[in-house]
C-alpha positions as CSV (number, residue, x, y, z in Angstrom):
1,M,94.7,89.9,112.3
2,S,97.4,89.7,110.5
3,L,98.1,89.3,107.1
4,S,99.2,85.5,107.7
5,R,96.1,85.0,109.6
6,R,93.8,86.6,106.6
7,R,95.8,84.3,104.0
8,L,94.4,81.0,106.0
9,T,90.6,82.5,106.4
10,Q,90.3,83.4,102.9
11,L,91.4,80.0,102.0
12,A,89.7,78.3,103.9
13,A,86.5,80.4,103.0
14,V,86.6,79.7,99.7
15,G,88.2,76.6,99.9
16,G,91.4,77.5,97.2
17,L,90.7,78.6,93.5
18,G,88.4,75.6,93.0
19,V,85.6,77.3,93.7
20,L,85.9,81.1,93.1
21,A,82.7,82.5,93.9
22,G,81.0,85.2,96.3
23,C,81.3,84.5,99.3
24,A,77.5,85.7,101.9
25,S,79.7,88.0,104.3
26,G,77.0,87.9,107.2
27,D,76.9,90.9,109.8
28,P,81.2,92.1,110.2
29,L,80.2,94.8,112.8
30,G,78.3,91.9,114.5
31,T,80.7,89.3,115.0
32,A,84.1,90.9,113.8
33,Q,86.5,91.1,117.6
34,P,87.9,94.5,118.3
35,T,91.9,95.1,117.6
36,T,93.8,97.1,119.8
37,G,97.4,98.9,118.8
38,P,100.1,99.4,121.0
39,A,99.7,101.4,124.7
40,T,99.6,104.9,123.8
41,T,99.7,107.5,126.7
42,A,97.2,110.3,126.1
43,A,98.0,114.1,125.3
44,G,96.1,117.1,125.4
45,G,93.4,115.5,128.2
46,G,90.3,113.6,127.4
47,G,88.2,113.9,123.7
48,G,86.3,111.4,123.6
49,S,85.4,108.3,122.3
50,L,85.7,107.4,118.4
51,T,84.9,104.3,116.6
52,V,87.8,103.8,113.3
53,G,87.2,101.3,110.8
54,S,88.5,99.4,108.0
55,Q,87.6,98.3,104.4
56,Q,88.1,94.3,104.4
57,Y,91.8,94.8,102.7
58,Y,95.1,94.8,104.3
59,S,96.4,98.4,103.2
60,N,93.1,100.2,104.7
61,E,93.4,98.3,108.1
62,I,96.8,99.5,107.8
63,I,95.9,103.0,107.4
64,A,92.9,103.3,110.1
65,E,95.5,102.7,112.7
66,L,97.6,105.1,112.0
67,Y,94.3,107.3,112.6
68,A,93.8,105.7,115.3
69,Q,96.9,105.5,117.1
70,V,97.5,109.7,116.6
71,L,93.8,109.9,117.6
72,E,94.8,107.9,121.0
73,K,97.9,110.2,121.3
74,A,95.6,113.5,121.2
75,G,93.9,111.8,123.9
76,F,90.9,110.1,122.5
77,S,89.3,106.6,123.6
78,V,89.4,104.7,119.9
79,S,87.6,101.8,119.2
80,R,88.4,99.7,115.9
81,Q,86.6,97.7,114.0
82,Y,88.4,96.5,111.4
83,Q,88.2,94.2,108.2
84,I,84.4,94.6,107.6
85,G,83.9,94.5,104.3
86,Q,83.1,96.7,101.3
87,R,81.1,99.7,100.8
88,E,77.6,98.5,100.6
89,I,78.1,96.8,104.1
90,Y,80.6,99.8,106.1
91,L,79.0,103.0,104.3
92,P,75.9,102.5,106.0
93,E,77.2,101.8,109.6
94,L,79.2,105.0,108.9
95,E,75.7,107.4,108.0
96,S,74.4,105.4,111.3
97,G,76.8,106.5,113.4
98,K,78.3,103.1,114.4
99,I,82.2,104.0,113.0
100,D,83.0,107.4,112.7
101,V,86.4,107.7,110.9
102,I,86.8,105.5,107.6
103,P,90.0,105.5,105.1
104,E,88.2,106.0,102.0
105,Y,89.5,106.6,98.3
106,S,88.2,109.4,96.3
107,G,86.9,108.4,92.7
108,N,85.3,105.1,93.7
109,L,83.7,106.9,96.7
110,M,82.3,109.9,94.7
111,Q,81.1,107.6,92.0
112,Y,79.5,105.3,94.7
113,Y,77.6,108.6,95.8
114,D,77.0,110.6,92.2
115,K,76.9,107.7,89.8
116,A,76.5,110.9,87.3
117,A,79.6,112.7,88.4
118,T,81.7,114.1,85.9
119,A,84.9,115.1,87.9
120,T,88.3,113.4,86.9
121,D,90.9,115.3,88.6
122,P,91.3,114.9,92.7
123,A,91.0,118.7,93.4
124,E,87.2,118.1,91.1
125,I,86.6,115.0,92.8
126,T,87.2,116.3,96.0
127,A,84.7,119.1,95.4
128,T,82.6,116.7,94.5
129,L,82.5,114.3,97.4
130,A,81.9,117.8,99.5
131,K,78.6,118.0,97.8
132,V,77.6,114.6,97.0
133,L,77.6,112.8,101.1
134,P,75.2,112.6,103.2
135,A,74.2,114.9,105.6
136,G,76.8,113.6,108.9
137,L,79.1,113.0,107.3
138,R,82.2,114.8,105.6
139,A,85.8,114.0,103.8
140,L,88.7,115.7,105.0
141,K,91.8,116.6,103.3
142,P,93.1,113.6,101.0
143,A,96.9,112.3,101.4
144,E,99.3,112.1,98.1
145,A,99.1,108.3,98.5
146,S,96.2,107.0,96.3
147,D,95.7,103.2,95.6
148,Q,93.6,102.8,92.6
149,D,91.8,99.7,91.4
150,S,93.5,98.3,87.4
151,Y,93.5,96.8,84.8
152,T,96.6,94.1,85.6
153,V,97.8,91.0,83.4
154,T,101.0,89.2,83.4
155,Q,104.3,89.9,81.5
156,A,104.0,86.9,79.3
157,F,100.6,87.8,78.4
158,A,101.0,91.2,77.6
159,Q,103.7,90.6,75.1
160,Q,101.2,87.8,73.8
161,H,99.0,90.5,72.5
162,G,100.9,93.4,72.5
163,L,99.5,95.2,75.3
164,S,99.6,98.2,77.2
165,S,96.7,100.3,77.5
166,I,93.7,98.5,78.5
167,G,91.8,99.4,75.2
168,D,94.7,96.7,73.4
169,L,93.2,94.0,75.2
170,T,90.0,93.5,72.1
171,K,93.7,92.3,70.5
172,A,92.7,89.1,72.8
173,P,90.3,86.7,72.1
174,Q,87.0,87.7,74.3
175,P,85.4,87.7,76.3
176,L,88.4,87.8,78.7
177,K,88.0,87.1,81.9
178,I,88.6,89.3,85.0
179,A,89.5,88.3,88.9
180,A,88.0,90.9,90.7
181,N,85.3,91.6,94.2
182,S,81.8,90.5,92.9
183,E,81.0,94.2,93.9
184,F,83.2,95.0,90.2
185,A,80.1,93.5,88.1
186,T,78.5,96.9,89.7
187,R,81.2,99.9,89.6
188,P,81.2,102.2,86.9
189,Y,84.9,100.9,85.5
190,G,83.2,97.4,85.4
191,P,82.3,95.2,82.7
192,E,79.8,98.0,81.0
193,G,82.2,100.5,81.5
194,V,85.0,99.4,79.9
195,Q,82.9,97.4,77.1
196,K,81.5,101.3,76.5
197,A,85.0,102.9,77.4
198,Y,86.9,100.4,75.1
199,G,85.1,97.8,73.2
200,V,86.2,95.3,75.5
201,T,84.3,92.5,76.5
202,L,84.6,91.2,80.1
203,E,83.5,87.9,82.3
204,L,83.9,88.8,85.8
205,V,85.0,86.0,88.0
206,P,84.1,86.8,91.9
207,V,87.4,86.6,94.3
208,E,86.2,87.9,97.9
209,D,89.4,89.2,99.1
210,S,90.0,92.8,97.5
211,G,93.2,92.1,95.4
212,G,94.4,90.2,97.7
213,P,96.6,86.7,97.5
214,L,94.1,84.5,95.6
215,T,93.2,86.9,93.1
216,L,97.1,87.2,92.3
217,R,96.9,83.6,92.2
218,A,94.3,83.4,89.8
219,L,96.1,85.9,87.5
220,T,99.3,84.1,87.6
221,D,97.9,80.6,87.6
222,G,96.0,81.4,84.1
223,T,92.9,80.9,85.6
224,V,91.7,84.6,84.6
225,Q,93.8,86.9,82.2
226,I,93.5,89.9,84.0
227,A,93.4,91.0,87.3
228,D,91.8,93.9,89.7
229,L,94.5,95.1,91.7
230,Y,95.2,97.9,93.8
231,T,98.2,99.8,92.2
232,A,99.8,100.3,95.9
233,D,100.4,96.7,95.4
234,P,104.1,95.5,96.6
235,S,103.3,91.9,94.2
236,I,102.6,94.0,90.9
237,V,106.4,94.5,91.1
238,K,107.5,91.5,92.8
239,N,105.6,89.5,90.1
240,N,106.6,91.6,87.2
241,L,103.0,92.1,86.5
242,V,102.0,94.8,83.7
243,T,99.2,97.6,84.9
244,L,97.5,98.5,81.5
245,Q,97.4,102.1,80.5
246,D,93.7,103.9,81.1
247,P,93.7,107.0,78.8
248,E,90.3,107.3,78.8
249,H,90.4,107.8,83.1
250,L,87.7,105.3,83.2
251,I,88.9,104.6,86.4
252,L,89.7,107.9,88.5
253,P,92.0,109.2,90.7
254,Q,91.7,107.0,94.3
255,N,93.3,109.3,96.9
256,V,93.2,108.5,100.2
257,T,90.5,110.2,101.8
258,P,89.2,110.0,105.6
259,V,85.7,110.6,105.8
260,V,84.3,111.0,109.3
261,S,81.0,111.9,111.4
262,S,79.9,114.3,112.9
263,K,81.6,113.0,116.0
264,V,85.2,113.6,114.6
265,D,85.9,117.7,116.4
266,D,88.8,120.1,114.5
267,K,91.1,118.4,117.0
268,A,90.1,114.8,116.2
269,A,90.5,116.4,112.9
270,A,94.0,118.1,112.6
271,A,95.6,114.9,114.1
272,I,93.7,112.6,110.6
273,D,95.1,115.5,108.7
274,A,97.9,115.9,110.3
275,V,98.5,112.1,109.0
276,D,97.3,112.4,105.5
277,A,100.0,115.5,105.1
278,K,102.6,113.0,105.3
279,L,101.6,109.7,103.3
280,T,103.3,109.5,100.1
281,A,102.4,107.1,97.5
282,T,105.7,105.3,98.3
283,D,104.9,105.1,102.3
284,L,101.5,103.7,101.2
285,Q,103.9,100.9,98.7
286,Q,106.2,100.8,101.8
287,L,103.6,100.6,104.4
288,N,101.7,97.7,102.2
289,A,105.2,95.4,101.5
290,K,105.5,95.1,105.6
291,S,102.4,93.6,105.8
292,V,102.4,91.6,102.4
293,D,106.8,90.3,102.5
294,E,107.0,90.9,106.8
295,Q,103.7,89.8,107.7
296,A,103.9,92.6,110.5
297,K,100.8,93.4,112.0
298,S,98.8,96.7,111.1
299,A,99.4,97.8,114.6
300,D,103.1,97.5,114.6
301,I,103.5,99.0,111.1
302,A,101.6,101.8,111.9
303,S,103.4,102.7,114.8
304,A,106.6,102.6,113.4
305,W,105.8,104.6,110.9
306,L,104.1,107.3,113.3
307,K,107.2,107.5,114.9
308,E,110.0,108.1,112.0
309,K,107.2,110.8,110.7
310,G,107.3,112.2,114.4
311,L,103.8,111.8,114.8
312,L,104.1,109.4,117.8
């Protein structure tokens, strides 16, 4: 689904910002329309069938499409199940074998499976993931690219209260409103975590578009004072927003990390690894900008990047 279509769908679903409330998600795997990438010629013979999924987040769909196209080039038959919600929905599907490949984000994934985990740097997080993922799942090599949750404010709000770090939010009248997915309420870096780490009191305003245009609008029109935007989102620079520093490492590194089922063999893993070996933070920002600014389709964005990198 193109970004423009998703925006219209999201706007229709919530009825504008007048109703910033959590939406019932239903069963996206049962209703989502499979998407298909550009025609590819299989190389190296048949490699079996794999299902590639994505979160309900345009950037994640682009990464999933990168994986899907290199798997097709490697000779695999690929089904696509994109825009299927957040971890509470897609991880059980991955564990049950309905999905074989999904792009994940290392720190958040680790904390999902082990809320008591103490790893804070990328290498430690990767090692911990190898221990805490359920049987039948494994994490492949992480990319250099990351896309982290953030506490982001407007330039005007930052200047008004002298903000540069999350702890500085205590200078502003409490509680502060933050726009984020409803799952933010239970995340380690959510209201309870930020209260413990920084003494900041938050009120969550649920906006179910994964840091998308509705979340951005809630921030820029003053509905909230803070937004959980992802750091690879080009709208942060475009709107001159301020991402607050996190000296207590409340939000862990979120390197792009493919999580795969036991159906993903060495050949398939090598194809996916080749993508992440070349995917930098700058690359991810540029891929996202093509979706946001040009409203290009994920399949076209992925195909162009893979050809540029010599992977197609």
